[in-house]
Wavefront OBJ file of the C-alpha trace (Angstrom):
o trace
v -1.440 21.887 -149.243
v 0.786 22.122 -146.296
v -0.472 22.412 -142.779
v 1.458 24.093 -140.068
v 0.731 22.998 -136.596
v 2.172 24.962 -133.753
v 2.041 23.763 -130.250
v 2.194 25.875 -127.191
v 3.500 24.443 -124.042
v 3.392 26.064 -120.675
v 3.869 25.175 -117.110
v 1.150 25.424 -114.567
v 2.054 25.953 -110.953
v -0.111 24.736 -108.135
v -1.287 27.274 -105.509
v 1.331 28.055 -102.876
v 0.567 29.005 -99.286
v 2.855 31.664 -97.849
v 3.321 31.583 -94.093
v 4.485 34.244 -91.673
v 7.894 32.610 -91.419
v 8.458 33.295 -95.116
v 7.510 37.028 -94.919
v 10.176 39.517 -93.990
v 9.171 41.740 -91.022
v 7.715 45.116 -92.041
v 6.975 44.171 -95.669
v 3.174 43.729 -95.470
v 1.295 47.047 -95.791
v -2.373 47.985 -95.486
v -2.546 47.956 -99.296
v -1.767 44.220 -99.180
v -4.828 43.487 -96.995
v -8.544 43.550 -97.744
v -10.933 45.225 -95.305
v -11.747 42.941 -92.387
v -8.918 40.501 -93.275
v -6.973 41.289 -90.115
v -8.581 40.538 -86.784
v -7.556 41.054 -83.165
v -6.532 37.403 -82.852
v -4.006 37.971 -85.666
v -2.108 40.635 -83.686
v 0.344 39.859 -80.884
v -0.746 41.334 -77.525
v 0.744 44.775 -76.707
v 2.357 45.030 -80.161
v 0.172 47.972 -81.277
v 0.531 51.498 -79.893
v -1.563 54.685 -80.272
v 0.677 55.757 -83.156
v -0.501 52.732 -85.154
v -3.990 54.254 -85.472
v -5.177 57.293 -87.442
v -8.248 57.935 -85.304
v -8.680 58.143 -81.567
v -9.982 54.908 -80.106
v -12.913 55.453 -77.780
v -14.278 52.654 -75.695
v -17.793 52.214 -74.398
v -19.015 54.724 -71.831
v -19.512 53.524 -68.309
v -22.557 54.257 -66.177
v -23.081 57.813 -64.935
v -21.899 58.552 -61.434
v -23.899 60.032 -58.580
v -24.689 63.745 -58.677
v -22.480 65.683 -56.256
v -23.601 68.159 -53.648
v -24.196 71.703 -54.953
v -21.564 74.230 -54.000
v -22.238 77.325 -51.946
v -23.204 80.399 -53.976
v -20.418 82.906 -54.177
v -18.915 85.834 -56.003
v -15.501 84.333 -56.790
v -14.065 86.302 -53.876
v -15.045 89.719 -55.314
v -16.426 92.573 -53.208
v -17.159 96.225 -53.937
v -16.210 98.999 -51.584
v -18.013 102.284 -52.279
v -17.301 105.479 -50.358
v -19.477 108.580 -50.898
v -17.992 112.026 -50.260
v -19.640 115.473 -50.327
v -17.794 117.908 -52.606
v -18.652 121.589 -52.015
v -19.203 123.883 -55.001
v -16.153 124.933 -57.006
v -13.708 122.725 -55.041
v -11.543 119.662 -55.575
v -11.467 116.794 -53.088
v -9.563 113.477 -52.874
v -10.512 110.370 -50.887
v -10.416 106.610 -51.124
v -12.483 103.450 -50.994
v -10.668 100.935 -48.764
v -10.751 97.180 -49.413
v -12.035 95.000 -46.556
v -9.466 93.084 -44.494
v -8.184 89.982 -46.275
v -8.744 91.456 -49.754
v -6.664 93.421 -52.260
v -7.773 95.963 -54.848
v -8.243 94.684 -58.399
v -9.552 97.914 -59.985
v -11.596 100.940 -59.123
v -12.892 104.302 -60.225
v -15.026 107.271 -59.374
v -18.448 108.621 -60.257
v -20.836 111.341 -59.112
v -24.565 111.822 -58.652
v -24.471 114.636 -61.229
v -22.714 113.267 -64.322
v -21.109 115.726 -66.686
v -20.523 118.505 -64.170
v -17.913 116.830 -61.970
v -14.384 116.325 -63.289
v -12.410 113.226 -62.296
v -8.910 114.551 -61.581
v -7.194 111.378 -60.392
v -7.904 107.662 -60.091
v -5.595 104.848 -58.998
v -4.616 102.398 -56.283
v -4.140 103.897 -52.819
v -0.753 102.167 -52.441
v 1.426 99.290 -53.644
v -0.103 96.966 -51.046
v -3.512 97.144 -52.776
v -5.444 98.435 -49.769
v -7.988 100.397 -51.832
v -8.671 102.898 -54.634
v -8.052 106.648 -54.555
v -9.981 109.290 -56.520
v -9.959 113.050 -56.894
v -12.900 115.095 -58.191
v -13.501 118.740 -59.004
v -17.020 120.098 -58.527
v -17.771 122.770 -61.170
v -21.371 123.378 -60.060
v -22.908 126.051 -57.828
v -23.879 123.527 -55.158
v -22.563 120.522 -53.263
v -22.495 117.191 -55.132
v -21.851 113.670 -53.927
v -18.890 111.849 -55.443
v -18.212 108.139 -55.100
v -14.890 106.339 -54.896
v -15.276 102.666 -55.574
v -12.914 99.722 -55.414
v -13.300 96.208 -56.732
v -11.498 93.967 -54.256
v -10.614 90.266 -54.460
v -9.872 87.804 -51.668
v -6.115 87.720 -51.037
v -4.504 84.303 -50.913
l 1 2 3 4 5 6 7 8 9 10 11 12 13 14 15 16 17 18 19 20 21 22 23 24 25 26 27 28 29 30 31 32 33 34 35 36 37 38 39 40 41 42 43 44 45 46 47 48 49 50 51 52 53 54 55 56 57 58 59 60 61 62 63 64 65 66 67 68 69 70 71 72 73 74 75 76 77 78 79 80 81 82 83 84 85 86 87 88 89 90 91 92 93 94 95 96 97 98 99 100 101 102 103 104 105 106 107 108 109 110 111 112 113 114 115 116 117 118 119 120 121 122 123 124 125 126 127 128 129 130 131 132 133 134 135 136 137 138 139 140 141 142 143 144 145 146 147 148 149 150 151 152 153 154 155 156 157
């Protein structure tokens, strides 16, 4: 009986420590690191920028400041100008609603105290300077009605 004896030989290498001097710049990726392996002390000051982070970094909130004084109530500089005008039966009249000094017209229109029986024949700014709103109305009733020209004016700056 013959016996065959095979021997296996191998070489064992002792653990090697790799230092930063031996690593080429830009070759270590996030895949090469375990979570929490890299700490702030491991990063050179001012070497990271916003682009190095996926999420927005938000620091701790500071204390709340003092409450400011309330502002004066206002209307954002808007005022209405409304001008009534008597329109005799079966006639057409035109008139305007002027804006107060220091304001300019933003929009306007016309209405009447008897809706449906007065026809609005014209409506628009009085002029290019924005001094008010102009309306025309036709009264189709058998009596006098009151029409209203109105302008929405805003403080001019």
